[in-house]
C-alpha positions in Angstrom: -20.4 -23.1 -19.0 -19.3 -19.6 -18.0 -18.1 -18.5 -14.6 -20.6 -15.9 -13.3 -18.2 -14.7 -10.5 -15.4 -14.1 -13.0 -17.7 -12.2 -15.4 -18.9 -9.9 -12.6 -15.4 -9.2 -11.4 -14.3 -8.5 -15.0 -17.3 -6.2 -15.3 -16.2 -4.4 -12.2 -12.7 -3.9 -13.6 -14.0 -2.6 -17.0 -16.6 -0.4 -15.3 -13.9 1.0 -13.0 -11.8 2.1 -16.0 -14.8 3.8 -17.7 -15.6 5.6 -14.4 -12.1 7.0 -14.0 -11.9 8.0 -17.7 -15.4 9.4 -17.9 -15.6 11.5 -14.7 -13.8 14.5 -16.2 -16.0 14.4 -19.3 -19.3 14.4 -17.5 -18.2 17.0 -14.8 -16.6 19.5 -17.3 -19.6 19.2 -19.7 -21.9 20.1 -16.8 -19.9 23.3 -16.3 -18.5 24.2 -19.8 -21.3 22.7 -21.9 -19.3 21.1 -24.7 -17.9 17.6 -25.3 -14.1 17.7 -24.9 -12.5 15.2 -27.3 -9.1 16.2 -26.1 -9.7 14.0 -23.0 -8.5 11.1 -25.0 -5.1 12.7 -25.0 -5.2 13.4 -21.2 -5.7 9.6 -20.8 -2.8 8.9 -23.1 -0.5 11.5 -21.5 -1.2 10.0 -18.1 -0.2 6.6 -19.5 3.1 7.9 -20.7 3.9 9.8 -17.5 3.2 6.5 -15.6 5.6 4.7 -18.0 8.5 6.8 -16.8 8.0 5.2 -13.3 7.0 1.7 -14.3 9.4 0.9 -17.2 11.8 -0.5 -14.6 11.3 -3.8 -12.7 11.4 -1.8 -9.4 8.8 0.7 -10.6 6.2 1.9 -8.1 2.6 1.9 -9.2 1.4 4.3 -6.5 4.1 6.8 -7.5 3.2 6.4 -11.2 -0.5 7.0 -10.4 0.1 10.1 -8.3 2.5 11.6 -10.9 0.1 10.9 -13.8 -2.7 12.4 -11.7 -1.0 15.7 -11.4 0.6 15.8 -14.8 -2.7 15.2 -16.7 -4.5 17.6 -14.4 -2.0 20.4 -15.1 -2.1 19.7 -18.9 -5.9 20.0 -18.7 -5.8 23.4 -16.8 -3.3 24.7 -19.3 -5.5 23.5 -22.2 -8.5 25.2 -20.7 -6.8 28.5 -19.8 -5.1 29.0 -23.1 -7.4 27.3 -25.6 -10.9 26.9 -24.4 -11.3 29.8 -22.0 -10.6 32.4 -24.8 -13.2 30.7 -27.0 -15.8 30.6 -24.2 -15.1 34.3 -23.4 -15.8 35.1 -27.1 -19.1 33.2 -26.9 -18.0 30.4 -29.2 -20.8 28.0 -30.1 -20.8 24.3 -29.4 -19.4 23.2 -32.7 -16.3 25.5 -32.7 -15.5 24.4 -29.2 -15.9 20.7 -30.1 -13.7 21.2 -33.2 -11.1 23.0 -31.1 -11.0 20.1 -28.7 -10.4 17.7 -31.6 -7.6 19.9 -33.0 -6.0 20.2 -29.6 -6.2 16.5 -29.2 -4.3 16.0 -32.5 -1.6 18.5 -31.4 -1.1 16.7 -28.1 -1.2 13.3 -29.7 1.5 14.1 -32.3 3.6 15.8 -29.7 3.5 12.6 -27.6 4.4 10.6 -30.7 7.4 12.7 -31.4 8.6 12.6 -27.8 8.0 8.9 -27.1 7.8 7.5 -30.7 4.8 5.8 -32.3 5.9 2.3 -31.5 3.9 0.4 -28.8 5.6 0.2 -25.4 5.0 -2.2 -22.5 4.9 -1.5 -18.8 7.1 -3.3 -16.4 6.6 -5.4 -14.3 4.2 -7.8 -15.9 1.1 -8.3 -13.7 0.7 -12.0 -13.1 -2.7 -13.5 -12.5 -3.6 -15.5 -9.4 -6.7 -17.1 -7.9 -8.7 -15.2 -5.2 -11.8 -17.0 -4.0 -12.0 -19.0 -7.3 -11.7 -15.8 -9.4 -8.7 -15.0 -11.6 -7.4 -11.6 -10.6 -4.2 -9.5 -10.8 -2.9 -6.9 -8.4 -3.4 -4.3 -11.1 -7.1 -5.1 -11.4 -7.5 -4.9 -7.6 -5.7 -1.5 -7.6 -8.1 -0.3 -10.4 -11.3 -1.4 -8.6 -9.9 0.2 -5.4 -9.1 3.5 -7.3 -12.7 3.6 -8.7 -14.2 3.0 -5.2 -12.0 5.7 -3.8 -13.0 8.1 -6.6 -16.7 7.4 -6.2 -16.8 7.9 -2.4 -14.4 10.9 -2.5 -16.4 12.7 -5.2 -19.7 11.9 -3.5 -18.3 13.6 -0.3 -16.9 16.5 -2.4 -20.2 17.1 -4.2 -22.5 16.8 -1.1 -20.4 18.0 1.9 -18.0 20.7 0.7 -18.4 24.3 -0.6 -16.5 23.5 -3.8 -18.8 20.6 -4.5 -21.9 22.6 -3.9 -20.5 25.4 -6.1 -19.9 22.8 -8.9 -23.5 21.7 -8.6 -24.7 25.3 -8.6 -22.8 26.3 -11.7 -23.9 23.2 -13.5 -27.6 23.9 -12.6 -27.7 27.6 -13.1 -24.4 29.4 -14.0 -26.0 32.9 -14.0 -27.5 32.5 -10.6 -24.2 31.0 -9.3 -22.4 34.1 -10.5 -24.6 36.6 -8.8 -24.4 34.5 -5.6 -20.8 35.3 -5.4 -19.3 32.0 -6.5 -15.9 32.2 -8.2 -16.9 30.3 -11.3 -13.5 30.4 -13.0 -11.8 28.9 -9.9 -14.4 26.2 -9.7 -14.2 25.4 -13.4 -10.4 25.2 -13.2 -10.6 22.8 -10.2 -13.1 20.6 -12.1 -11.0 20.5 -15.2 -7.9 19.6 -13.2 -9.6 16.9 -11.2 -11.4 15.3 -14.1 -8.3 15.1 -16.3 -6.2 14.0 -13.4 -8.5 10.9 -13.0 -8.3 10.4 -16.8 -4.5 10.3 -16.4 -4.9 7.6 -13.7 -7.1 5.7 -16.1 -4.4 5.9 -18.7 -1.9 4.3 -16.4 -4.2 1.4 -15.7 -5.1 1.0 -19.3 -1.5 1.0 -20.5 -0.4 -1.3 -17.7 -3.1 -3.8 -18.6 -2.5 -3.7 -22.4 0.1 -1.6 -24.3 1.1 2.0 -24.4 0.8 3.8 -27.7 -0.2 7.4 -28.8 -3.8 6.3 -29.7 -4.3 4.8 -26.2 -7.0 7.3 -25.1 -8.7 7.6 -28.4 -9.0 3.8 -28.5 -11.5 3.9 -25.6 -12.9 7.4 -25.9 -16.1 6.4 -27.8 -17.1 3.8 -25.2 -16.3 6.3 -22.4 -18.5 8.8 -24.2 -21.2 6.1 -24.4 -21.0 5.7 -20.6 -21.3 9.5 -20.1 -24.3 9.7 -22.4 -26.0 6.7 -21.0 -25.7 8.0 -17.5 -27.0 11.4 -18.5 -24.5 14.1 -19.6 -23.3 16.1 -16.6 -24.5 13.5 -14.0 -21.6 11.9 -12.0 -24.0 9.5 -10.3 -25.5 8.5 -13.6 -22.0 7.9 -14.9 -21.3 5.5 -12.0 -24.3 3.4 -12.9 -23.7 3.5 -16.7 -20.0 2.6 -16.4 -20.7 -0.6 -14.6 -23.7 -1.4 -16.7 -21.6 -1.2 -19.9 -18.9 -3.1 -18.2 -21.4 -5.9 -17.4 -22.9 -5.9 -20.9 -19.4 -5.9 -22.5 -18.2 -8.9 -20.5 -21.4 -10.9 -20.9 -21.2 -10.1 -24.5 -17.7 -11.7 -24.7 -19.2 -14.9 -23.4 -22.1 -14.7 -25.8 -19.9 -14.1 -28.8 -17.6 -17.0 -27.9 -20.6 -19.2 -27.5 -21.8 -18.5 -31.1 -18.3 -18.6 -32.6 -18.0 -14.8 -33.4 -15.0 -12.6 -32.7 -15.0 -10.9 -29.3 -14.2 -7.6 -31.0 -18.0 -7.3 -31.5 -18.4 -6.8 -27.8 -18.3 -3.0 -28.3 -21.2 -3.3 -30.8 -23.3 -5.0 -28.1 -22.5 -2.3 -25.6 -23.5 0.4 -28.1 -26.7 -1.5 -29.0 -27.7 -1.5 -25.3 -26.9 2.3 -25.3 -29.3 2.9 -28.2 -32.1 0.8 -26.7 -31.8 2.6 -23.3 -31.8 6.0 -25.0 -34.9 5.2 -26.9 -36.7 4.7 -23.6 -34.8 7.4 -21.7 -33.4 9.9 -24.2 -31.6 12.0 -21.6 -29.9 9.1 -19.9 -30.4 7.1 -16.7 -30.1 10.0 -14.3 -32.3 12.5 -16.2 
């Protein structure tokens, strides 16, 4: 017999991670029109920056999250300015941009491996579980769910009630019209790249603190994050919110199902991707399209 409350809480934790990691992917695709595989390394880089502050017993998670936020955001802006912007200015097609993002990802990944080594590292302190209303939780998971809620509400306010948010939506909808309307597209794109990767860095801290830290950390979850972005509708932040928590729910119910039939829980990702395929057959452009 499974604990429904525990499954829903675990799904909220998983969905929160996918939301944080996928926000930058969906927002930057809406503006730059290519899938950036280097986001895996922005997640990893945030994890390693967080490690600098959490490797000690007196480490502060809020400080680690804030520092990772800015560090990954800056790395993303530098990547865009010196790698992707020149390609975009030269009218590079989708495939060259995608290959460039994979190549940049390898460069960052191997640089991380050289600086911090390729051995797995563990965060300190260890986050002990405790009971809350009959549900097994940790303080780290509560922080993660809280960070996702803060991200969702903040970006909703940004996109609907600020000039920057309206500019993001305008560029994503019609970049040519946005340009003639006087919107500074380059500034808006840089802001979006910074914010999206900054949230990816925060996701990296949570992922590393909950598992282990190694140079393939971001790549290890990139495909399922892409699945959430595609399921929600590429470029749709609100679609991503729904898709992230749907996949989190499917993945955690899948664990229970796999255990019931005696199969390895490693197959839970296959169940999530099967659901993705079935939904896309019905709605090829995603939930929000």
